[in-house]
Backbone as ProteinMPNN parsed JSONL, in Angstrom:
{"seq_chain_A": "MSMSLLFQQRMQELYQSFIKFDALQTDRIKRYRNIEPDSALFLAMQIRIQQSKKILEIGTSTGYSTLWLANAAKETQGHVTTLEIDQSRTTKAKKYAQELALDDVIDFWVGDAQNFLENSVMQYDFILLDAERIAYVDYWTYLQNMMNPKGGV", "coords_chain_A": {"N_chain_A": [[95.642, -8.495, -55.827], [96.47, -5.301, -55.456], [98.271, -3.651, -53.222], [100.135, -1.242, -51.988], [103.348, -1.5, -50.426], [104.12, 0.708, -48.995], [101.618, 1.832, -48.323], [100.611, -0.227, -46.647], [102.532, -0.207, -44.578], [102.229, 2.398, -43.555], [99.598, 2.271, -42.688], [99.84, 0.435, -40.639], [101.447, 1.901, -38.864], [99.696, 4.039, -38.277], [97.592, 2.624, -37.068], [98.857, 1.622, -34.762], [99.457, 4.054, -33.451], [96.885, 4.991, -32.965], [95.896, 3.013, -31.255], [97.57, 3.399, -29.044], [96.738, 5.976, -28.303], [94.05, 5.449, -27.605], [94.419, 3.8, -25.385], [95.127, 5.558, -23.42], [92.851, 6.908, -22.797], [90.265, 7.412, -20.522], [87.579, 7.756, -20.768], [85.318, 6.117, -22.738], [84.022, 7.195, -25.003], [85.748, 9.106, -25.928], [87.752, 7.715, -27.092], [89.27, 6.534, -30.151], [88.541, 4.125, -31.255], [89.016, 2.363, -33.508], [88.582, -0.08, -36.136], [89.923, -3.431, -36.203], [93.044, -4.274, -37.863], [92.917, -6.694, -39.425], [90.174, -6.946, -39.846], [89.696, -4.621, -41.298], [91.185, -5.139, -43.607], [89.75, -7.349, -44.544], [87.259, -6.135, -45.157], [88.059, -4.394, -47.196], [88.859, -6.278, -49.067], [86.374, -7.405, -49.659], [85.146, -5.291, -51.02], [86.763, -5.174, -53.271], [86.347, -7.748, -54.369], [83.583, -7.732, -54.924], [83.573, -5.638, -56.617], [82.661, -3.113, -55.842], [81.245, 0.096, -56.245], [79.889, 2.331, -55.191], [80.24, 3.364, -52.033], [79.463, 3.483, -48.635], [80.295, 4.742, -45.505], [79.551, 4.736, -42.159], [80.497, 6.473, -39.569], [83.358, 7.699, -39.312], [85.509, 8.299, -37.614], [88.91, 8.637, -37.058], [89.542, 7.942, -39.572], [90.718, 5.459, -40.185], [89.523, 2.958, -41.084], [88.276, 4.091, -43.252], [90.381, 4.746, -44.983], [91.262, 2.225, -45.776], [88.954, 1.335, -47.131], [88.852, 3.246, -49.149], [91.267, 2.786, -50.466], [90.713, 0.345, -51.67], [88.514, 1.155, -53.208], [89.688, 2.815, -55.031], [90.809, 1.038, -56.803], [88.544, -0.165, -57.873], [87.39, 1.808, -59.264], [85.654, 3.192, -57.681], [83.827, 5.056, -55.128], [83.961, 6.567, -51.933], [81.772, 7.575, -49.427], [81.869, 9.077, -46.372], [80.73, 9.359, -43.053], [80.78, 11.463, -40.241], [80.37, 12.726, -37.002], [82.042, 14.354, -35.543], [83.969, 17.085, -36.083], [86.753, 17.526, -35.668], [87.874, 14.983, -35.753], [87.263, 14.289, -38.36], [88.858, 16.132, -39.705], [91.42, 15.143, -39.107], [91.202, 12.648, -40.396], [90.945, 13.471, -43.075], [93.456, 14.58, -43.474], [95.131, 12.3, -43.351], [94.121, 10.925, -45.553], [94.817, 12.643, -47.642], [97.6, 12.526, -47.418], [98.052, 9.873, -48.203], [97.204, 9.968, -50.762], [94.497, 9.453, -51.321], [92.346, 11.026, -51.087], [90.91, 11.887, -53.274], [88.964, 10.027, -53.826], [87.191, 10.065, -51.784], [84.424, 11.377, -50.054], [83.983, 13.478, -47.446], [81.692, 13.798, -44.919], [80.335, 15.824, -42.507], [78.485, 15.668, -39.598], [75.375, 14.718, -37.986], [74.739, 11.397, -38.507], [72.167, 10.391, -38.746], [70.702, 12.522, -39.863], [71.853, 12.659, -42.417], [71.147, 10.115, -43.439], [68.347, 10.236, -43.39], [67.878, 12.032, -45.433], [69.06, 11.084, -47.727], [69.059, 9.795, -51.044], [70.473, 8.027, -52.388], [71.733, 4.831, -53.538], [73.736, 2.225, -52.301], [76.532, 0.065, -52.912], [78.015, -1.058, -50.98], [77.995, -0.917, -47.534], [79.345, 0.231, -44.572], [78.645, 0.057, -41.314], [79.593, 1.603, -38.569], [79.228, 3.003, -36.089], [77.908, 4.7, -33.171], [76.515, 2.198, -31.261], [73.968, 2.341, -30.145], [72.453, 3.827, -31.9], [71.896, 2.263, -34.078], [69.413, 0.912, -34.512], [67.682, 3.007, -35.187], [68.901, 3.822, -37.545], [68.549, 1.674, -39.236], [66.084, 1.462, -40.688], [66.426, 3.312, -42.767], [68.773, 2.397, -43.978], [68.08, -0.042, -45.132], [66.71, 0.72, -47.428], [68.685, 2.014, -48.768], [70.504, 0.228, -49.644], [71.936, -1.357, -52.405], [69.855, -3.315, -54.306], [70.771, -5.323, -55.931], [72.914, -7.24, -55.028], [74.134, -5.746, -52.976], [76.022, -5.112, -49.991]], "CA_chain_A": [[95.297, -7.342, -55.022], [97.651, -4.442, -55.379], [98.292, -2.753, -52.093], [101.552, -0.921, -51.877], [104.021, -1.712, -49.152], [104.055, 2.007, -48.318], [100.279, 1.919, -47.733], [100.527, -1.186, -45.544], [103.371, 0.259, -43.472], [101.612, 3.594, -42.971], [98.396, 1.854, -41.976], [100.302, -0.186, -39.393], [101.864, 3.012, -37.993], [98.493, 4.74, -37.816], [96.872, 1.751, -36.143], [99.598, 1.615, -33.491], [99.291, 5.352, -32.787], [95.504, 5.083, -32.492], [95.798, 2.099, -30.103], [98.221, 4.081, -27.921], [95.844, 7.057, -27.905], [92.887, 4.863, -26.934], [94.843, 3.244, -24.099], [95.249, 6.662, -22.467], [91.537, 7.531, -22.582], [89.416, 6.74, -19.536], [86.211, 7.867, -21.274], [85.193, 5.339, -23.966], [83.571, 8.026, -26.122], [86.893, 9.881, -26.424], [88.641, 6.809, -27.828], [89.024, 6.475, -31.598], [87.823, 2.867, -31.452], [89.139, 1.901, -34.89], [88.463, -1.517, -36.332], [91.194, -4.162, -36.252], [93.625, -4.357, -39.212], [92.401, -7.846, -40.174], [88.807, -6.608, -40.25], [89.803, -3.604, -42.351], [91.645, -5.845, -44.805], [88.62, -8.151, -44.999], [86.281, -5.237, -45.783], [88.652, -3.94, -48.46], [88.783, -7.42, -49.993], [84.98, -7.515, -50.078], [84.922, -4.248, -52.027], [87.454, -5.605, -54.495], [85.681, -8.943, -54.911], [82.281, -7.308, -55.453], [83.758, -4.49, -57.51], [81.769, -2.067, -55.332], [81.524, 1.455, -56.747], [79.323, 3.313, -54.259], [80.543, 2.848, -50.702], [79.077, 4.381, -47.546], [80.806, 4.402, -44.18], [78.908, 5.52, -41.109], [81.435, 6.492, -38.452], [84.71, 7.856, -39.847], [86.512, 8.496, -36.573], [90.105, 9.272, -37.629], [89.679, 7.526, -40.963], [91.481, 4.234, -40.401], [88.783, 2.088, -41.999], [88.02, 4.879, -44.467], [91.552, 4.622, -45.857], [91.22, 0.871, -46.345], [87.857, 1.31, -48.092], [89.241, 4.102, -50.274], [92.325, 2.094, -51.199], [90.016, -0.637, -52.506], [87.652, 1.89, -54.138], [90.543, 3.35, -56.094], [90.96, -0.056, -57.763], [87.258, -0.508, -58.5], [86.867, 3.086, -59.76], [84.542, 3.501, -56.79], [83.878, 6.28, -54.336], [83.553, 6.387, -50.541], [81.188, 8.676, -48.658], [82.033, 8.713, -44.972], [79.986, 10.254, -42.173], [81.349, 11.596, -38.895], [79.758, 13.849, -36.291], [83.105, 15.138, -34.905], [84.768, 17.798, -37.085], [88.201, 17.37, -35.452], [88.253, 13.649, -36.244], [87.206, 14.364, -39.819], [90.045, 16.884, -40.126], [92.532, 14.177, -39.07], [90.978, 11.656, -41.453], [91.248, 14.133, -44.355], [94.917, 14.72, -43.548], [95.692, 10.992, -43.701], [93.681, 10.615, -46.924], [95.67, 13.445, -48.539], [98.955, 11.956, -47.323], [98.097, 8.618, -48.95], [96.643, 10.255, -52.098], [93.205, 8.788, -51.447], [91.299, 12.026, -50.866], [90.12, 12.084, -54.492], [87.871, 9.042, -53.894], [86.445, 10.137, -50.522], [83.653, 12.556, -49.647], [83.845, 13.537, -45.992], [80.46, 14.487, -44.53], [80.36, 16.051, -41.062], [77.178, 15.919, -39.02], [74.696, 13.56, -37.422], [74.447, 10.421, -39.569], [70.708, 10.279, -38.874], [70.279, 13.559, -40.817], [72.293, 12.225, -43.752], [70.355, 8.954, -43.845], [66.969, 10.678, -43.627], [67.799, 12.851, -46.647], [69.776, 10.472, -48.845], [68.29, 9.002, -52.011], [71.463, 7.161, -53.047], [71.841, 3.418, -53.193], [75.144, 1.873, -52.155], [76.929, -1.322, -53.127], [78.698, -1.519, -49.781], [77.792, -0.005, -46.401], [79.982, -0.129, -43.306], [78.023, 0.727, -40.178], [80.552, 1.543, -37.466], [78.939, 4.205, -35.308], [77.442, 4.362, -31.832], [75.606, 1.065, -31.385], [72.613, 2.7, -29.726], [71.756, 4.465, -33.027], [71.711, 1.31, -35.179], [67.995, 0.618, -34.751], [67.143, 4.167, -35.91], [69.51, 3.874, -38.888], [68.222, 0.491, -40.037], [64.975, 1.77, -41.601], [66.975, 4.018, -43.932], [69.804, 1.583, -44.624], [67.439, -1.068, -45.96], [66.363, 1.341, -48.706], [69.905, 2.56, -49.387], [71.329, -0.888, -50.123], [71.692, -1.779, -53.778], [69.18, -4.616, -54.218], [71.489, -6.305, -56.746], [74.178, -7.67, -54.458], [74.736, -4.846, -51.995], [76.397, -5.708, -48.696]], "C_chain_A": [[96.546, -6.47, -54.887], [97.495, -3.443, -54.242], [99.759, -2.469, -51.817], [102.087, -1.189, -50.466], [103.978, -0.424, -48.326], [102.702, 2.172, -47.616], [100.19, 1.008, -46.51], [101.327, -0.723, -44.326], [102.742, 1.464, -42.776], [100.363, 3.226, -42.178], [98.759, 1.197, -40.648], [100.727, 0.892, -38.386], [100.653, 3.739, -37.423], [97.753, 3.905, -36.782], [97.546, 1.754, -34.77], [99.424, 2.939, -32.74], [97.874, 5.506, -32.242], [95.284, 4.199, -31.263], [96.415, 2.76, -28.861], [97.354, 5.212, -27.395], [94.678, 6.497, -27.086], [93.233, 4.352, -25.54], [94.925, 4.322, -23.015], [93.903, 7.309, -22.11], [90.723, 6.737, -21.563], [87.95, 6.758, -19.977], [86.132, 7.183, -22.637], [84.872, 6.209, -25.181], [84.716, 8.867, -26.714], [87.89, 9.024, -27.202], [88.28, 6.83, -29.304], [88.267, 5.213, -31.981], [87.837, 2.404, -32.907], [88.98, 0.384, -34.967], [89.861, -2.136, -36.4], [91.727, -4.22, -37.682], [93.087, -5.527, -40.046], [90.971, -7.595, -40.666], [88.814, -5.603, -41.392], [90.227, -4.24, -43.68], [90.514, -6.68, -45.402], [87.585, -7.286, -45.729], [86.782, -4.742, -47.137], [88.614, -5.057, -49.504], [87.362, -7.593, -50.519], [84.659, -6.502, -51.18], [85.559, -4.651, -53.349], [86.735, -6.774, -55.165], [84.36, -8.562, -55.574], [82.39, -6.241, -56.526], [82.781, -3.371, -57.134], [82.214, -0.698, -55.825], [81.067, 2.521, -55.755], [79.397, 2.731, -52.853], [80.178, 3.905, -49.669], [79.653, 3.851, -46.246], [80.133, 5.324, -43.177], [79.77, 5.401, -39.866], [82.869, 6.52, -38.944], [85.768, 7.708, -38.77], [87.716, 9.194, -37.205], [90.427, 8.748, -39.021], [90.441, 6.242, -41.216], [90.763, 3.304, -41.382], [88.489, 2.793, -43.315], [89.153, 4.714, -45.471], [91.599, 3.253, -46.524], [90.137, 0.78, -47.416], [88.233, 2.098, -49.347], [90.342, 3.471, -51.12], [91.721, 1.06, -52.146], [89.178, 0.069, -53.577], [88.458, 2.464, -55.302], [90.72, 2.301, -57.196], [89.677, -0.364, -58.519], [86.647, 0.698, -59.217], [85.614, 3.475, -58.972], [84.758, 4.789, -56.03], [83.319, 6.001, -52.941], [82.939, 7.683, -50.017], [81.26, 8.247, -47.209], [81.434, 9.794, -44.084], [80.598, 10.264, -40.781], [80.762, 12.848, -38.251], [80.815, 14.827, -35.744], [84.025, 15.765, -35.965], [86.268, 17.569, -36.906], [88.687, 15.997, -35.918], [88.253, 13.634, -37.773], [88.428, 15.089, -40.365], [91.272, 15.973, -40.144], [92.405, 13.177, -40.211], [91.322, 12.232, -42.829], [92.758, 14.244, -44.558], [95.568, 13.393, -43.959], [95.332, 10.615, -45.137], [94.521, 11.392, -47.939], [97.082, 12.88, -48.575], [99.095, 10.701, -48.19], [97.479, 8.737, -50.35], [95.349, 9.48, -52.349], [92.036, 9.766, -51.332], [90.416, 12.252, -52.096], [88.977, 11.083, -54.628], [87.01, 9.042, -52.626], [85.705, 11.465, -50.415], [83.482, 12.471, -48.142], [82.608, 14.37, -45.667], [80.464, 14.598, -43.018], [78.957, 16.408, -40.583], [76.608, 14.635, -38.448], [74.288, 12.63, -38.563], [72.945, 10.271, -39.801], [70.188, 11.298, -39.903], [70.649, 13.17, -42.242], [71.372, 11.116, -44.264], [68.915, 9.343, -44.178], [66.819, 11.384, -44.973], [68.45, 12.235, -47.874], [68.829, 9.679, -49.747], [69.211, 8.037, -52.765], [71.276, 5.706, -52.642], [73.317, 3.054, -53.231], [75.357, 0.379, -52.376], [77.491, -1.934, -51.844], [78.485, -0.482, -48.689], [78.491, -0.588, -45.174], [79.348, 0.721, -42.218], [78.926, 0.533, -38.974], [80.424, 2.82, -36.641], [78.527, 3.782, -33.897], [76.33, 3.319, -31.936], [74.156, 1.418, -31.069], [71.785, 3.288, -30.886], [71.38, 3.476, -34.129], [70.239, 1.05, -35.518], [67.362, 1.769, -35.549], [67.673, 4.239, -37.337], [68.928, 2.802, -39.816], [67.115, 0.744, -41.065], [65.494, 2.388, -42.895], [67.959, 3.148, -44.699], [69.207, 0.507, -45.526], [67.117, -0.538, -47.355], [67.582, 1.855, -49.468], [70.795, 1.474, -49.971], [70.935, -1.23, -51.56], [71.063, -3.166, -53.735], [69.875, -5.711, -55.045], [72.872, -6.558, -56.159], [74.84, -6.737, -53.487], [74.986, -5.562, -50.676], [76.478, -4.612, -47.648]], "O_chain_A": [[97.539, -6.867, -54.278], [96.687, -2.516, -54.308], [100.522, -3.365, -51.455], [101.364, -1.11, -49.473], [103.819, -0.466, -47.106], [102.642, 2.597, -46.462], [99.735, 1.439, -45.451], [100.864, -0.829, -43.19], [102.725, 1.537, -41.547], [100.101, 3.8, -41.121], [98.065, 1.383, -39.649], [100.404, 0.803, -37.202], [100.596, 4.02, -36.225], [97.336, 4.418, -35.743], [96.878, 1.875, -33.744], [99.26, 2.938, -31.52], [97.681, 6.087, -31.174], [94.57, 4.587, -30.337], [95.853, 2.69, -27.767], [97.239, 5.396, -26.183], [94.36, 7.007, -26.011], [92.425, 4.461, -24.618], [94.803, 4.021, -21.828], [93.836, 8.159, -21.222], [90.518, 5.534, -21.725], [87.175, 5.879, -19.602], [86.792, 7.608, -23.585], [85.399, 5.975, -26.268], [84.649, 9.285, -27.87], [88.766, 9.55, -27.888], [87.138, 7.106, -29.671], [87.457, 5.219, -32.907], [86.789, 2.09, -33.471], [89.213, -0.333, -33.994], [90.85, -1.439, -36.626], [90.937, -4.217, -38.627], [92.831, -5.369, -41.24], [90.612, -7.988, -41.776], [88.034, -5.718, -42.337], [89.69, -3.912, -44.738], [90.34, -6.716, -46.62], [87.097, -7.664, -46.794], [86.023, -4.679, -48.104], [88.367, -4.804, -50.683], [87.168, -7.895, -51.696], [83.98, -6.828, -52.153], [84.963, -4.487, -54.414], [86.541, -6.781, -56.381], [84.06, -9.028, -56.673], [81.433, -5.971, -57.252], [82.155, -2.762, -58.002], [83.402, -0.377, -55.822], [81.778, 3.496, -55.511], [78.724, 1.755, -52.523], [80.538, 5.074, -49.808], [79.519, 2.67, -45.924], [80.147, 6.545, -43.333], [79.779, 4.37, -39.195], [83.53, 5.482, -38.99], [86.8, 7.072, -38.984], [87.555, 10.243, -37.828], [91.472, 9.076, -39.584], [90.783, 5.956, -42.363], [91.337, 2.911, -42.398], [88.457, 2.16, -44.37], [88.912, 4.561, -46.669], [91.939, 3.141, -47.702], [90.366, 0.216, -48.486], [87.963, 1.665, -50.467], [90.347, 3.605, -52.343], [92.164, 0.918, -53.285], [89.14, -0.373, -54.725], [87.956, 2.579, -56.42], [90.773, 2.638, -58.379], [89.721, -0.776, -59.678], [85.525, 0.624, -59.718], [84.652, 4.011, -59.523], [85.728, 5.514, -56.249], [82.328, 5.286, -52.792], [83.526, 8.757, -50.154], [80.769, 7.177, -46.849], [81.609, 10.987, -44.33], [80.897, 9.215, -40.212], [80.672, 13.899, -38.885], [80.511, 15.997, -35.511], [84.763, 15.06, -36.654], [86.987, 17.431, -37.896], [89.801, 15.875, -36.426], [89.131, 13.04, -38.398], [88.974, 14.688, -41.394], [92.071, 16.02, -41.079], [93.378, 12.892, -40.909], [91.925, 11.546, -43.654], [93.27, 14.032, -45.657], [96.453, 13.371, -44.815], [96.155, 10.046, -45.854], [94.891, 10.852, -48.981], [97.687, 12.771, -49.642], [100.125, 10.492, -48.83], [97.26, 7.734, -51.031], [95.132, 8.93, -53.429], [90.876, 9.375, -51.465], [89.298, 12.754, -51.971], [88.099, 11.273, -55.47], [86.203, 8.137, -52.416], [86.273, 12.531, -50.65], [82.909, 11.513, -47.624], [82.499, 15.519, -46.095], [80.582, 13.592, -42.318], [78.325, 17.331, -41.098], [77.271, 13.598, -38.426], [73.572, 13.038, -39.477], [72.508, 10.05, -40.93], [69.329, 10.967, -40.72], [69.85, 13.334, -43.164], [70.88, 11.179, -45.391], [68.336, 8.834, -45.138], [65.751, 11.338, -45.583], [68.393, 12.817, -48.958], [67.925, 8.99, -49.276], [68.772, 7.322, -53.666], [70.747, 5.39, -51.576], [74.057, 3.521, -54.096], [74.497, -0.448, -52.074], [77.452, -3.148, -51.644], [78.763, 0.7, -48.891], [78.261, -1.735, -44.792], [79.492, 1.943, -42.2], [79.015, -0.565, -38.424], [81.366, 3.602, -36.513], [78.769, 2.648, -33.483], [75.328, 3.534, -32.617], [73.23, 0.859, -31.658], [70.555, 3.247, -30.851], [70.616, 3.825, -35.028], [69.875, 0.978, -36.692], [66.594, 1.528, -36.48], [66.959, 4.673, -38.241], [68.83, 3.003, -41.026], [67.212, 0.278, -42.2], [65.051, 2.027, -43.985], [67.977, 3.161, -45.93], [69.773, 0.186, -46.571], [67.238, -1.261, -48.343], [67.512, 2.101, -50.672], [71.736, 1.768, -50.709], [69.755, -1.372, -51.88], [71.658, -4.098, -53.193], [69.588, -6.895, -54.868], [73.881, -6.139, -56.727], [76.021, -6.914, -53.188], [74.266, -6.487, -50.299], [76.779, -4.889, -46.487]]}, "name": "protein", "num_of_chains": 1, "seq": "MSMSLLFQQRMQELYQSFIKFDALQTDRIKRYRNIEPDSALFLAMQIRIQQSKKILEIGTSTGYSTLWLANAAKETQGHVTTLEIDQSRTTKAKKYAQELALDDVIDFWVGDAQNFLENSVMQYDFILLDAERIAYVDYWTYLQNMMNPKGGV"}
């Protein structure tokens, strides 16, 4: 697994800055709520092991997990589509992706994920659902049809 030291160090810096930001927020919805580094590494390993090409992330936030997925996708010649309702968070995520030269394997989609899911005809090898939990039941109907039936996760 080739993951540059520069990438690992930058991801650690980003994670620490996001944790500090979240600690200052009294309103949960304003927090970035990024996944833990170990979880992100695990997801990236899954993409590498499966050789996933078409990757969907629902809930970009500031792009922490997106960067991990994209780093793995670069190795598998894959592509990440990431959905986020908040334009300002997407703008931050794009900036980090450009900084780490991962923007060429990521499509950033801004809007309500429900709209994307209702209109998508794509099938994905790997889907990360990391959005508002209350929406999961509504998303599930669409996600079942979007999963590649030959080994999608």
